[in-house]
N, C-alpha and C positions, 0 to 999 in steps of 0.2 A: 443403604439404596433400597434394600427389601421393605422396609418399613414405610417408604413412600411409594413405592411401585405397587404394593398391594392395594392401596387407596386409589391410585391412578387407574387401575386396571378395573376397579369397580365404575368407576366414572364412565369407561370407554363402552361402545357396543362390543359384542362378543367377537365380529370379524375383526376387530380394530385393536383387541389386545395384546397382539404380539408386540405392538408399539410402545407399550407401557414402559419399558425400561429406558428406550428414547427419551419418551417425553419426562420421565423422573429426572433423567441427566439436564435435560435442558430448565427444568425447575429449578434445580440446584445451581445451574450456570447464572440464570437470572437475566437472560438478555430479553429485554422488554418486547422487542420487535418479534423475536420468535414465537414468544409466550403469547403474544395476541394472534399470531398467525395460527398458533396450536389450537386456541379457544375458537377462532372463526372456521377453521377446517374440521375440527373433531368435535365441535360443537358441546365443549365441555367448560364448566365454570373453574378456573384455575385459582378463586378467590375463595374457595369452598372452606369453611373455617375448619374442618377436620383437617383438610391438606395443608394449610398453614401452620397450623399445629405440629405436624409431622415434617414441614419443612424446617420450623424454628428448631425442632429435635435433632434434625440432622446437622443443622448448623452448628448447636452445642457440641455435637459430638466431633465435630470437624476441629473447632475451636481446642476443645480438649486435647486432641491429638496433634495441635500445634499447626494446623493448616489454615492460613488465612483465606478471606473471600477472594482476594486476587489472584490467590495460588490454584485455586479450584479449577479454572478453566485450562491451566496448563497442565495439571496432573491428569485431568480428563484426556486432553489430548495425547499426552505423553502414554497414558495406558492403553488408548486406541491405536497408536503407532505400534506399539510393543506387541499388542495381541496381532495386529496387521501382519508384523514380521514374522509371528510364529506361523500364521497360516501360510503365509510365502514358502517359509523352510518346508511346509509338510506337503505342499501342492505344487511347487515349482522346482523342477530340475535345471541346474545349470552345466553346461558342458564346460565352461571356465568359472571355476569358484570364485578368483581374485579378479573378477571382471571390472571391479571398481576399485582395485588397487592404486590406480594411477589418482584417482579421485582424492582417495584417503590421504596420499602423499601430500598432494596440492592443499587439502584442508589443514594436514598439520603446520603447513607453513602459513597459509593466509589468515588462519584463525588461531594463531599460536598466540600466546601472552606477549613473546617477545617480539615478534614480526608482524603481526596481525595489524595493529594500529598504524604502524610506520608505512606500511604496504599500501594500506587503505589512503591514508593521506598522500603518498606519493601518486598515486592513480589517479584519485580525484583531483589533485593540484595538476596534474599533466593534462585532465581532460578540460579543465577551466583555461588553462594556459593555451591550448590549442584553440579551444573555442574564442576566446577574446583576441589572441592575435590574428587566427584566422578569418574572424569576422570583420576585422578591418578593410580587407581588401572588397569583397562583396559591398560592404557597405558604403565606402568611398565611390564605388563604381554605381552605385543605386542613387546616392545623392546627386552624381553630376548627371546622370539620365533624368531624374526628376527636375533638375534645373533646367536642364536643356528642353524638356515638355513645358516647364512652366512659361519660358519664353515664348513658346508658342501658343501656349493657353491666352497668354495676356495679349499678343497679337490678336487674335481672334476675338476677344473683347473689344479691343480699339476698333477693328473693322467693324464691327456692329455697333459702335459707338455706345457701348454699356455704362451706366452712371457709375460713379467712382464708390459708392457704397456698395454696390455688387460685387465689383472686381473685388473690394477688401474682403467681403465675406466668403465668396467662392475661393479666392487665391490665398489670401492671407490666414483666412479661417480654415476653412475646410480641406483644401488642397495641401497646403504646408503642413498643418497637423497630421493629416493622412500619410504623405509622403514620408514625413520625418518617423513616423513610428513604424513605417514599413523598413525604412532604411536602417534603422538604429535595431530594431528587434527580430526582423526575420531572418538575416544571416546568422546570429548567434544561437537563434532556435533551431534552425535548419542544420548546424554542425553539432550541437549539445545534445539534441534528443537522439539523434541515431548512434552517439558515440555511448550515451548512457543505455541504450537499448541493447547495444552490443556488450555491453558488460552485463547486463541482465540474461541475455542469451548465453553467454560463457559461464554463468553461474556466480559471478562475482556479488551481486548485489545481495543474494541472500547471505553470503559470508559476511558482507557489511553489517546485515542486521544483526547477525549471530554476535559480532565484535561489540556493537553498540548495545547489546540487549541489557548488558549489567548496568551500564550508564543511564539508559533511559528509564530502567525499572527504579534506580534511586531517585529519578526526578519524578515519578509517579506515572510514567508512560509506559510503552510496550515497543518491541522490537519493529512493529509495524510502521511506527511513526519515524524510524531512520531515514527511511529512504524519501520519505516526503520532506525529512529535514535537509538532506541533500539537495532535493530540489529548489525548498525554501532558500539555501546559502545562495545559489544561482540566480533564482528570481528576485 
């Protein structure tokens, strides 16, 4: 890190040099969007020849220690969290030291190798079942309502003696398509998303992400994609 930070510090203005370590970490991380933002906001060239050479040198050092490129970000985050925890221990005093004991007990069950995946499948299966079965009733009610409205609309067209092609376009095309989408899609979405939000609020979704992390990594993805995958299964 010092190898890169020294060069970054020289590229920055004197009043911005306190950010050299953070910028160095982002260079190692390699997020193109963040790097572009750094160049624009700090007015520095991150494609500097010497800077790129030092970046390659750090890459060689990391590879020599068995740290792959995709593992760098996780190790950075882990290090930040570890340092944050130490800072919290130094400056925060708690009246009840075992305040999170209940959460830790829940974690042992919901993220355990034995029960984590089965419980996750059970909960998600229950949500899908409630959504599918529960959506049938409002879907049927909406279909009946739209069918009744369709008869009234047809009656209005007939009063004004609208041409057949116009009735076909407006009723068989626009109206039926729109009402079918509403009747079929709105009820399950109105049930599924509040239930899914509830799981997120009680902290179950992060635990799902933790359980799926290993499998998504094997597929070349990350735990961030796990909740999107659950959404994808439904949609």
